[in-house]
C-alpha positions, 0 to 999 in steps of 0.5 A: 922207224925211232919213235917219237916217245917212250913212257915210263919205263923205257925212258929208264930203261934207257937212262939205266935208271929207275921208272921210280926215280922217274915219279919221284921226279915229276913230283919233285918237279925234276928231269923232263919234260913229260906229257900227260896222254889220257892219264899216260906220262909221256917223254918227248925225245926230243926233249929227252936230247935236250935235257941230256944236253943240260945234263952234260958236264964239264963242257964248254958253251960253245960244244954244246952250241955244237950238239944243238947243232948236229942234232 
């Protein structure tokens, strides 16, 4: 079963970036939507996928719409 949320270190590993980058993005209000639960920062998988789709460069509107349909 696939997890529905990733913590900061798991997302950083997924994208091969520093977890500090995610911290900076949160401070600057950039990056994917996140939640704070009991002081922990978590990212919902659906928000991560939406952010990744939004970051697609060079894709036409039709291609992005298709990606939304197949998810």
